[in-house]
N, CA, C and O atoms as a GROMACS GRO file, in nm:
protein
  464
    1UNK      N    1 -11.376   3.595   0.978
    1UNK     CA    2 -11.305   3.662   0.871
    1UNK      C    3 -11.300   3.572   0.749
    1UNK      O    4 -11.253   3.458   0.757
    2UNK      N    5 -11.350   3.621   0.635
    2UNK     CA    6 -11.350   3.544   0.514
    2UNK      C    7 -11.212   3.543   0.452
    2UNK      O    8 -11.149   3.648   0.438
    3UNK      N    9 -11.166   3.424   0.415
    3UNK     CA   10 -11.034   3.415   0.349
    3UNK      C   11 -11.050   3.330   0.220
    3UNK      O   12 -11.122   3.230   0.218
    4UNK      N   13 -10.981   3.374   0.114
    4UNK     CA   14 -10.979   3.300  -0.011
    4UNK      C   15 -10.834   3.267  -0.042
    4UNK      O   16 -10.748   3.355  -0.038
    5UNK      N   17 -10.808   3.143  -0.074
    5UNK     CA   18 -10.672   3.098  -0.109
    5UNK      C   19 -10.677   3.041  -0.247
    5UNK      O   20 -10.748   2.944  -0.274
    6UNK      N   21 -10.599   3.102  -0.336
    6UNK     CA   22 -10.597   3.058  -0.477
    6UNK      C   23 -10.471   2.977  -0.503
    6UNK      O   24 -10.370   2.990  -0.433
    7UNK      N   25 -10.479   2.894  -0.605
    7UNK     CA   26 -10.364   2.821  -0.651
    7UNK      C   27 -10.381   2.779  -0.796
    7UNK      O   28 -10.493   2.775  -0.847
    8UNK      N   29 -10.271   2.747  -0.863
    8UNK     CA   30 -10.283   2.684  -0.993
    8UNK      C   31 -10.238   2.766  -1.114
    8UNK      O   32 -10.240   2.714  -1.226
    9UNK      N   33 -10.198   2.889  -1.096
    9UNK     CA   34 -10.153   2.969  -1.211
    9UNK      C   35 -10.020   2.923  -1.262
    9UNK      O   36  -9.958   2.832  -1.205
   10UNK      N   37  -9.974   2.984  -1.370
   10UNK     CA   38  -9.844   2.954  -1.425
   10UNK      C   39  -9.830   2.991  -1.572
   10UNK      O   40  -9.909   3.068  -1.627
   11UNK      N   41  -9.727   2.935  -1.634
   11UNK     CA   42  -9.698   2.960  -1.771
   11UNK      C   43  -9.735   2.838  -1.854
   11UNK      O   44  -9.700   2.725  -1.819
   12UNK      N   45  -9.807   2.862  -1.962
   12UNK     CA   46  -9.850   2.753  -2.049
   12UNK      C   47  -9.842   2.799  -2.193
   12UNK      O   48  -9.853   2.918  -2.222
   13UNK      N   49  -9.822   2.705  -2.284
   13UNK     CA   50  -9.817   2.737  -2.425
   13UNK      C   51  -9.956   2.752  -2.481
   13UNK      O   52 -10.050   2.696  -2.425
   14UNK      N   53  -9.973   2.826  -2.588
   14UNK     CA   54 -10.103   2.839  -2.654
   14UNK      C   55 -10.160   2.699  -2.685
   14UNK      O   56 -10.088   2.610  -2.732
   15UNK      N   57 -10.287   2.683  -2.658
   15UNK     CA   58 -10.353   2.554  -2.675
   15UNK      C   59 -10.345   2.464  -2.555
   15UNK      O   60 -10.406   2.357  -2.552
   16UNK      N   61 -10.270   2.506  -2.455
   16UNK     CA   62 -10.254   2.423  -2.336
   16UNK      C   63 -10.367   2.444  -2.235
   16UNK      O   64 -10.464   2.515  -2.261
   17UNK      N   65 -10.351   2.379  -2.120
   17UNK     CA   66 -10.453   2.384  -2.014
   17UNK      C   67 -10.390   2.415  -1.882
   17UNK      O   68 -10.273   2.387  -1.856
   18UNK      N   69 -10.474   2.476  -1.797
   18UNK     CA   70 -10.440   2.502  -1.654
   18UNK      C   71 -10.568   2.485  -1.574
   18UNK      O   72 -10.679   2.497  -1.626
   19UNK      N   73 -10.549   2.457  -1.446
   19UNK     CA   74 -10.664   2.450  -1.355
   19UNK      C   75 -10.631   2.535  -1.235
   19UNK      O   76 -10.528   2.518  -1.169
   20UNK      N   77 -10.723   2.629  -1.210
   20UNK     CA   78 -10.713   2.717  -1.094
   20UNK      C   79 -10.807   2.666  -0.985
   20UNK      O   80 -10.914   2.612  -1.014
   21UNK      N   81 -10.766   2.684  -0.860
   21UNK     CA   82 -10.850   2.649  -0.746
   21UNK      C   83 -10.862   2.768  -0.652
   21UNK      O   84 -10.771   2.850  -0.642
   22UNK      N   85 -10.974   2.775  -0.585
   22UNK     CA   86 -10.995   2.880  -0.483
   22UNK      C   87 -11.073   2.819  -0.370
   22UNK      O   88 -11.186   2.774  -0.389
   23UNK      N   89 -11.014   2.818  -0.252
   23UNK     CA   90 -11.078   2.765  -0.133
   23UNK      C   91 -11.118   2.880  -0.041
   23UNK      O   92 -11.037   2.966  -0.008
   24UNK      N   93 -11.244   2.879  -0.001
   24UNK     CA   94 -11.297   2.985   0.085
   24UNK      C   95 -11.320   2.928   0.226
   24UNK      O   96 -11.366   2.816   0.243
   25UNK      N   97 -11.286   3.010   0.325
   25UNK     CA   98 -11.312   2.973   0.461
   25UNK      C   99 -11.377   3.093   0.531
   25UNK      O  100 -11.357   3.208   0.491
   26UNK      N  101 -11.456   3.063   0.636
   26UNK     CA  102 -11.521   3.169   0.710
   26UNK      C  103 -11.631   3.236   0.631
   26UNK      O  104 -11.668   3.350   0.662
   27UNK      N  105 -11.686   3.169   0.530
   27UNK     CA  106 -11.786   3.228   0.444
   27UNK      C  107 -11.924   3.230   0.508
   27UNK      O  108 -11.956   3.149   0.595
   28UNK      N  109 -12.004   3.324   0.462
   28UNK     CA  110 -12.140   3.334   0.508
   28UNK      C  111 -12.230   3.317   0.385
   28UNK      O  112 -12.220   3.395   0.291
   29UNK      N  113 -12.316   3.218   0.386
   29UNK     CA  114 -12.403   3.195   0.272
   29UNK      C  115 -12.522   3.288   0.280
   29UNK      O  116 -12.549   3.338   0.389
   30UNK      N  117 -12.597   3.315   0.173
   30UNK     CA  118 -12.564   3.266   0.038
   30UNK      C  119 -12.463   3.357  -0.036
   30UNK      O  120 -12.451   3.475  -0.005
   31UNK      N  121 -12.393   3.299  -0.132
   31UNK     CA  122 -12.296   3.378  -0.203
   31UNK      C  123 -12.274   3.322  -0.346
   31UNK      O  124 -12.296   3.204  -0.373
   32UNK      N  125 -12.231   3.410  -0.431
   32UNK     CA  126 -12.182   3.372  -0.564
   32UNK      C  127 -12.030   3.356  -0.551
   32UNK      O  128 -11.966   3.422  -0.468
   33UNK      N  129 -11.973   3.268  -0.632
   33UNK     CA  130 -11.830   3.244  -0.626
   33UNK      C  131 -11.777   3.226  -0.767
   33UNK      O  132 -11.833   3.150  -0.847
   34UNK      N  133 -11.669   3.295  -0.797
   34UNK     CA  134 -11.616   3.280  -0.931
   34UNK      C  135 -11.483   3.346  -0.954
   34UNK      O  136 -11.405   3.364  -0.860
   35UNK      N  137 -11.456   3.383  -1.078
   35UNK     CA  138 -11.326   3.433  -1.121
   35UNK      C  139 -11.338   3.558  -1.206
   35UNK      O  140 -11.424   3.569  -1.294
   36UNK      N  141 -11.248   3.652  -1.179
   36UNK     CA  142 -11.230   3.769  -1.263
   36UNK      C  143 -11.085   3.767  -1.308
   36UNK      O  144 -11.004   3.695  -1.251
   37UNK      N  145 -11.052   3.845  -1.410
   37UNK     CA  146 -10.914   3.859  -1.452
   37UNK      C  147 -10.885   4.002  -1.493
   37UNK      O  148 -10.974   4.078  -1.532
   38UNK      N  149 -10.757   4.035  -1.482
   38UNK     CA  150 -10.714   4.169  -1.517
   38UNK      C  151 -10.581   4.164  -1.588
   38UNK      O  152 -10.479   4.125  -1.531
   39UNK      N  153 -10.583   4.205  -1.715
   39UNK     CA  154 -10.463   4.211  -1.796
   39UNK      C  155 -10.397   4.347  -1.780
   39UNK      O  156 -10.466   4.443  -1.744
   40UNK      N  157 -10.270   4.360  -1.805
   40UNK     CA  158 -10.204   4.491  -1.793
   40UNK      C  159 -10.274   4.600  -1.872
   40UNK      O  160 -10.301   4.583  -1.991
   41UNK      N  161 -10.302   4.712  -1.807
   41UNK     CA  162 -10.366   4.822  -1.874
   41UNK      C  163 -10.514   4.806  -1.899
   41UNK      O  164 -10.577   4.892  -1.961
   42UNK      N  165 -10.570   4.695  -1.852
   42UNK     CA  166 -10.713   4.666  -1.874
   42UNK      C  167 -10.791   4.667  -1.743
   42UNK      O  168 -10.733   4.655  -1.635
   43UNK      N  169 -10.924   4.682  -1.755
   43UNK     CA  170 -11.007   4.673  -1.638
   43UNK      C  171 -11.029   4.528  -1.599
   43UNK      O  172 -11.021   4.438  -1.683
   44UNK      N  173 -11.056   4.507  -1.473
   44UNK     CA  174 -11.088   4.373  -1.425
   44UNK      C  175 -11.220   4.332  -1.486
   44UNK      O  176 -11.314   4.411  -1.489
   45UNK      N  177 -11.228   4.208  -1.534
   45UNK     CA  178 -11.348   4.159  -1.600
   45UNK      C  179 -11.390   4.024  -1.546
   45UNK      O  180 -11.308   3.946  -1.499
   46UNK      N  181 -11.518   3.998  -1.552
   46UNK     CA  182 -11.570   3.870  -1.510
   46UNK      C  183 -11.529   3.762  -1.611
   46UNK      O  184 -11.541   3.780  -1.732
   47UNK      N  185 -11.481   3.650  -1.559
   47UNK     CA  186 -11.450   3.534  -1.643
   47UNK      C  187 -11.563   3.429  -1.630
   47UNK      O  188 -11.620   3.384  -1.729
   48UNK      N  189 -11.592   3.394  -1.504
   48UNK     CA  190 -11.695   3.291  -1.482
   48UNK      C  191 -11.739   3.299  -1.336
   48UNK      O  192 -11.660   3.338  -1.250
   49UNK      N  193 -11.864   3.261  -1.309
   49UNK     CA  194 -11.909   3.255  -1.169
   49UNK      C  195 -12.020   3.153  -1.159
   49UNK      O  196 -12.088   3.121  -1.256
   50UNK      N  197 -12.034   3.103  -1.038
   50UNK     CA  198 -12.147   3.017  -1.002
   50UNK      C  199 -12.228   3.093  -0.900
   50UNK      O  200 -12.174   3.137  -0.798
   51UNK      N  201 -12.357   3.109  -0.927
   51UNK     CA  202 -12.440   3.185  -0.832
   51UNK      C  203 -12.482   3.095  -0.717
   51UNK      O  204 -12.464   2.973  -0.722
   52UNK      N  205 -12.537   3.156  -0.616
   52UNK     CA  206 -12.582   3.080  -0.499
   52UNK      C  207 -12.692   2.982  -0.539
   52UNK      O  208 -12.712   2.879  -0.474
   53UNK      N  209 -12.764   3.012  -0.644
   53UNK     CA  210 -12.868   2.923  -0.696
   53UNK      C  211 -12.818   2.814  -0.787
   53UNK      O  212 -12.896   2.727  -0.827
   54UNK      N  213 -12.688   2.817  -0.822
   54UNK     CA  214 -12.630   2.708  -0.904
   54UNK      C  215 -12.615   2.745  -1.052
   54UNK      O  216 -12.567   2.663  -1.130
   55UNK      N  217 -12.656   2.863  -1.092
   55UNK     CA  218 -12.638   2.904  -1.230
   55UNK      C  219 -12.492   2.939  -1.254
   55UNK      O  220 -12.426   2.997  -1.168
   56UNK      N  221 -12.441   2.903  -1.372
   56UNK     CA  222 -12.305   2.936  -1.409
   56UNK      C  223 -12.305   3.037  -1.523
   56UNK      O  224 -12.371   3.015  -1.625
   57UNK      N  225 -12.231   3.147  -1.508
   57UNK     CA  226 -12.221   3.249  -1.611
   57UNK      C  227 -12.078   3.252  -1.660
   57UNK      O  228 -11.984   3.232  -1.583
   58UNK      N  229 -12.061   3.277  -1.791
   58UNK     CA  230 -11.928   3.288  -1.853
   58UNK      C  231 -11.921   3.412  -1.938
   58UNK      O  232 -12.020   3.456  -1.996
   59UNK      N  233 -11.800   3.467  -1.944
   59UNK     CA  234 -11.773   3.572  -2.042
   59UNK      C  235 -11.779   3.509  -2.182
   59UNK      O  236 -11.740   3.394  -2.200
   60UNK      N  237 -11.827   3.585  -2.282
   60UNK     CA  238 -11.836   3.529  -2.418
   60UNK      C  239 -11.700   3.480  -2.468
   60UNK      O  240 -11.692   3.382  -2.542
   61UNK      N  241 -11.595   3.549  -2.428
   61UNK     CA  242 -11.463   3.517  -2.480
   61UNK      C  243 -11.408   3.384  -2.432
   61UNK      O  244 -11.311   3.333  -2.489
   62UNK      N  245 -11.468   3.327  -2.327
   62UNK     CA  246 -11.418   3.200  -2.274
   62UNK      C  247 -11.515   3.084  -2.287
   62UNK      O  248 -11.481   2.972  -2.251
   63UNK      N  249 -11.634   3.109  -2.336
   63UNK     CA  250 -11.733   3.002  -2.348
   63UNK      C  251 -11.679   2.889  -2.436
   63UNK      O  252 -11.621   2.912  -2.542
   64UNK      N  253 -11.701   2.766  -2.389
   64UNK     CA  254 -11.657   2.651  -2.459
   64UNK      C  255 -11.512   2.609  -2.432
   64UNK      O  256 -11.469   2.500  -2.470
   65UNK      N  257 -11.438   2.699  -2.366
   65UNK     CA  258 -11.296   2.668  -2.336
   65UNK      C  259 -11.272   2.659  -2.184
   65UNK      O  260 -11.186   2.583  -2.141
   66UNK      N  261 -11.344   2.732  -2.106
   66UNK     CA  262 -11.325   2.731  -1.961
   66UNK      C  263 -11.446   2.673  -1.893
   66UNK      O  264 -11.559   2.689  -1.939
   67UNK      N  265 -11.421   2.606  -1.783
   67UNK     CA  266 -11.532   2.544  -1.707
   67UNK      C  267 -11.516   2.575  -1.561
   67UNK      O  268 -11.412   2.544  -1.502
   68UNK      N  269 -11.616   2.635  -1.501
   68UNK     CA  270 -11.615   2.671  -1.362
   68UNK      C  271 -11.700   2.569  -1.284
   68UNK      O  272 -11.815   2.545  -1.320
   69UNK      N  273 -11.647   2.512  -1.182
   69UNK     CA  274 -11.719   2.414  -1.103
   69UNK      C  275 -11.689   2.434  -0.954
   69UNK      O  276 -11.597   2.508  -0.919
   70UNK      N  277 -11.763   2.369  -0.870
   70UNK     CA  278 -11.740   2.380  -0.723
   70UNK      C  279 -11.760   2.246  -0.661
   70UNK      O  280 -11.819   2.155  -0.719
   71UNK      N  281 -11.706   2.235  -0.537
   71UNK     CA  282 -11.717   2.108  -0.469
   71UNK      C  283 -11.853   2.099  -0.399
   71UNK      O  284 -11.929   2.196  -0.397
   72UNK      N  285 -11.882   1.983  -0.341
   72UNK     CA  286 -12.012   1.959  -0.280
   72UNK      C  287 -12.038   2.047  -0.161
   72UNK      O  288 -12.154   2.079  -0.132
   73UNK      N  289 -11.932   2.088  -0.092
   73UNK     CA  290 -11.948   2.175   0.025
   73UNK      C  291 -11.969   2.321  -0.016
   73UNK      O  292 -12.001   2.406   0.068
   74UNK      N  293 -11.950   2.350  -0.146
   74UNK     CA  294 -11.968   2.485  -0.201
   74UNK      C  295 -11.868   2.583  -0.140
   74UNK      O  296 -11.897   2.702  -0.130
   75UNK      N  297 -11.751   2.536  -0.101
   75UNK     CA  298 -11.650   2.627  -0.045
   75UNK      C  299 -11.525   2.636  -0.133
   75UNK      O  300 -11.437   2.718  -0.108
   76UNK      N  301 -11.518   2.553  -0.235
   76UNK     CA  302 -11.404   2.556  -0.328
   76UNK      C  303 -11.455   2.559  -0.471
   76UNK      O  304 -11.542   2.481  -0.509
   77UNK      N  305 -11.399   2.650  -0.550
   77UNK     CA  306 -11.432   2.652  -0.691
   77UNK      C  307 -11.305   2.626  -0.773
   77UNK      O  308 -11.193   2.655  -0.731
   78UNK      N  309 -11.329   2.570  -0.889
   78UNK     CA  310 -11.222   2.533  -0.981
   78UNK      C  311 -11.253   2.599  -1.115
   78UNK      O  312 -11.367   2.610  -1.158
   79UNK      N  313 -11.143   2.643  -1.178
   79UNK     CA  314 -11.156   2.696  -1.314
   79UNK      C  315 -11.066   2.612  -1.404
   79UNK      O  316 -10.944   2.627  -1.405
   80UNK      N  317 -11.128   2.523  -1.479
   80UNK     CA  318 -11.051   2.444  -1.577
   80UNK      C  319 -11.043   2.522  -1.702
   80UNK      O  320 -11.144   2.557  -1.762
   81UNK      N  321 -10.920   2.552  -1.744
   81UNK     CA  322 -10.899   2.637  -1.862
   81UNK      C  323 -10.832   2.553  -1.970
   81UNK      O  324 -10.720   2.504  -1.951
   82UNK      N  325 -10.899   2.536  -2.083
   82UNK     CA  326 -10.849   2.457  -2.195
   82UNK      C  327 -10.834   2.550  -2.320
   82UNK      O  328 -10.891   2.659  -2.327
   83UNK      N  329 -10.758   2.500  -2.414
   83UNK     CA  330 -10.740   2.576  -2.540
   83UNK      C  331 -10.702   2.721  -2.511
   83UNK      O  332 -10.759   2.814  -2.568
   84UNK      N  333 -10.606   2.739  -2.424
   84UNK     CA  334 -10.569   2.874  -2.380
   84UNK      C  335 -10.506   2.952  -2.495
   84UNK      O  336 -10.438   2.897  -2.581
   85UNK      N  337 -10.532   3.082  -2.493
   85UNK     CA  338 -10.483   3.172  -2.596
   85UNK      C  339 -10.396   3.282  -2.532
   85UNK      O  340 -10.410   3.309  -2.413
   86UNK      N  341 -10.308   3.342  -2.606
   86UNK     CA  342 -10.228   3.451  -2.548
   86UNK      C  343 -10.313   3.560  -2.484
   86UNK      O  344 -10.271   3.622  -2.386
   87UNK      N  345 -10.430   3.584  -2.539
   87UNK     CA  346 -10.515   3.691  -2.484
   87UNK      C  347 -10.580   3.650  -2.352
   87UNK      O  348 -10.648   3.732  -2.290
   88UNK      N  349 -10.561   3.527  -2.308
   88UNK     CA  350 -10.607   3.487  -2.176
   88UNK      C  351 -10.506   3.525  -2.067
   88UNK      O  352 -10.533   3.512  -1.948
   89UNK      N  353 -10.391   3.573  -2.109
   89UNK     CA  354 -10.289   3.615  -2.014
   89UNK      C  355 -10.340   3.729  -1.925
   89UNK      O  356 -10.385   3.833  -1.974
   90UNK      N  357 -10.332   3.706  -1.794
   90UNK     CA  358 -10.384   3.803  -1.695
   90UNK      C  359 -10.358   3.752  -1.556
   90UNK      O  360 -10.317   3.637  -1.536
   91UNK      N  361 -10.383   3.840  -1.459
   91UNK     CA  362 -10.392   3.795  -1.320
   91UNK      C  363 -10.536   3.754  -1.296
   91UNK      O  364 -10.628   3.831  -1.322
   92UNK      N  365 -10.555   3.635  -1.246
   92UNK     CA  366 -10.689   3.583  -1.222
   92UNK      C  367 -10.719   3.592  -1.072
   92UNK      O  368 -10.640   3.548  -0.988
   93UNK      N  369 -10.835   3.649  -1.041
   93UNK     CA  370 -10.874   3.673  -0.902
   93UNK      C  371 -10.999   3.593  -0.870
   93UNK      O  372 -11.096   3.595  -0.945
   94UNK      N  373 -10.995   3.522  -0.760
   94UNK     CA  374 -11.113   3.457  -0.709
   94UNK      C  375 -11.201   3.562  -0.638
   94UNK      O  376 -11.150   3.653  -0.573
   95UNK      N  377 -11.330   3.546  -0.650
   95UNK     CA  378 -11.422   3.642  -0.588
   95UNK      C  379 -11.538   3.568  -0.523
   95UNK      O  380 -11.593   3.474  -0.579
   96UNK      N  381 -11.574   3.615  -0.403
   96UNK     CA  382 -11.697   3.573  -0.337
   96UNK      C  383 -11.782   3.695  -0.317
   96UNK      O  384 -11.738   3.796  -0.262
   97UNK      N  385 -11.906   3.685  -0.361
   97UNK     CA  386 -12.004   3.794  -0.351
   97UNK      C  387 -12.119   3.748  -0.264
   97UNK      O  388 -12.190   3.653  -0.296
   98UNK      N  389 -12.135   3.818  -0.152
   98UNK     CA  390 -12.240   3.782  -0.056
   98UNK      C  391 -12.372   3.855  -0.095
   98UNK      O  392 -12.382   3.977  -0.084
   99UNK      N  393 -12.467   3.778  -0.139
   99UNK     CA  394 -12.590   3.839  -0.189
   99UNK      C  395 -12.670   3.907  -0.079
   99UNK      O  396 -12.745   4.001  -0.106
  100UNK      N  397 -12.656   3.863   0.044
  100UNK     CA  398 -12.738   3.919   0.152
  100UNK      C  399 -12.687   4.058   0.192
  100UNK      O  400 -12.764   4.140   0.241
  101UNK      N  401 -12.557   4.086   0.172
  101UNK     CA  402 -12.500   4.215   0.215
  101UNK      C  403 -12.443   4.294   0.098
  101UNK      O  404 -12.396   4.406   0.118
  102UNK      N  405 -12.448   4.237  -0.024
  102UNK     CA  406 -12.394   4.302  -0.144
  102UNK      C  407 -12.248   4.344  -0.125
  102UNK      O  408 -12.207   4.451  -0.169
  103UNK      N  409 -12.172   4.257  -0.062
  103UNK     CA  410 -12.028   4.281  -0.044
  103UNK      C  411 -11.946   4.169  -0.103
  103UNK      O  412 -11.997   4.059  -0.127
  104UNK      N  413 -11.820   4.197  -0.128
  104UNK     CA  414 -11.733   4.101  -0.194
  104UNK      C  415 -11.603   4.079  -0.117
  104UNK      O  416 -11.559   4.163  -0.038
  105UNK      N  417 -11.546   3.967  -0.142
  105UNK     CA  418 -11.408   3.939  -0.097
  105UNK      C  419 -11.329   3.891  -0.218
  105UNK      O  420 -11.382   3.823  -0.306
  106UNK      N  421 -11.201   3.928  -0.220
  106UNK     CA  422 -11.114   3.892  -0.333
  106UNK      C  423 -10.997   3.806  -0.285
  106UNK      O  424 -10.948   3.823  -0.173
  107UNK      N  425 -10.955   3.715  -0.372
  107UNK     CA  426 -10.833   3.642  -0.345
  107UNK      C  427 -10.713   3.727  -0.381
  107UNK      O  428 -10.726   3.840  -0.429
  108UNK      N  429 -10.594   3.670  -0.357
  108UNK     CA  430 -10.470   3.747  -0.379
  108UNK      C  431 -10.433   3.759  -0.526
  108UNK      O  432 -10.350   3.842  -0.562
  109UNK      N  433 -10.494   3.678  -0.609
  109UNK     CA  434 -10.463   3.682  -0.751
  109UNK      C  435 -10.354   3.581  -0.786
  109UNK      O  436 -10.261   3.559  -0.708
  110UNK      N  437 -10.368   3.522  -0.903
  110UNK     CA  438 -10.266   3.426  -0.950
  110UNK      C  439 -10.242   3.456  -1.099
  110UNK      O  440 -10.336   3.476  -1.176
  111UNK      N  441 -10.116   3.458  -1.136
  111UNK     CA  442 -10.079   3.496  -1.272
  111UNK      C  443 -10.096   3.375  -1.365
  111UNK      O  444 -10.052   3.264  -1.337
  112UNK      N  445 -10.160   3.403  -1.478
  112UNK     CA  446 -10.168   3.305  -1.587
  112UNK      C  447 -10.106   3.370  -1.710
  112UNK      O  448 -10.149   3.476  -1.755
  113UNK      N  449 -10.004   3.304  -1.763
  113UNK     CA  450  -9.935   3.355  -1.883
  113UNK      C  451  -9.941   3.248  -1.991
  113UNK      O  452  -9.900   3.134  -1.970
  114UNK      N  453  -9.992   3.288  -2.107
  114UNK     CA  454 -10.004   3.200  -2.219
  114UNK      C  455  -9.909   3.251  -2.327
  114UNK      O  456  -9.932   3.355  -2.389
  115UNK      N  457  -9.802   3.177  -2.347
  115UNK     CA  458  -9.698   3.224  -2.440
  115UNK      C  459  -9.616   3.106  -2.488
  115UNK      O  460  -9.593   3.010  -2.415
  116UNK      N  461  -9.571   3.118  -2.614
  116UNK     CA  462  -9.479   3.014  -2.666
  116UNK      C  463  -9.334   3.052  -2.642
  116UNK      O  464  -9.244   2.977  -2.679
   0.00000   0.00000   0.00000
């Protein structure tokens, strides 16, 4: 059974930083791993992901401010968020996408609030 455990959300002032973590267990390779977010009244959108081949993709709105990385075992991903803006406020969800079966698993979500 695949499990994703997220941590690191919270309240931060505009211009501040946060780091999210997502640890995966019971995973079946190969897979992409990354982050989506959903603001109130909005659709869930891709923020960043690392593909099984090592390519990193980012939403245009976060390029240059957010950095997605993973550990050497490829079971934990980190989202370093810098220069945060109020429009970054959302619930952030960790996602694992299994390329061999075209299926996904989601984390429980962690709230990020950017406000003064």
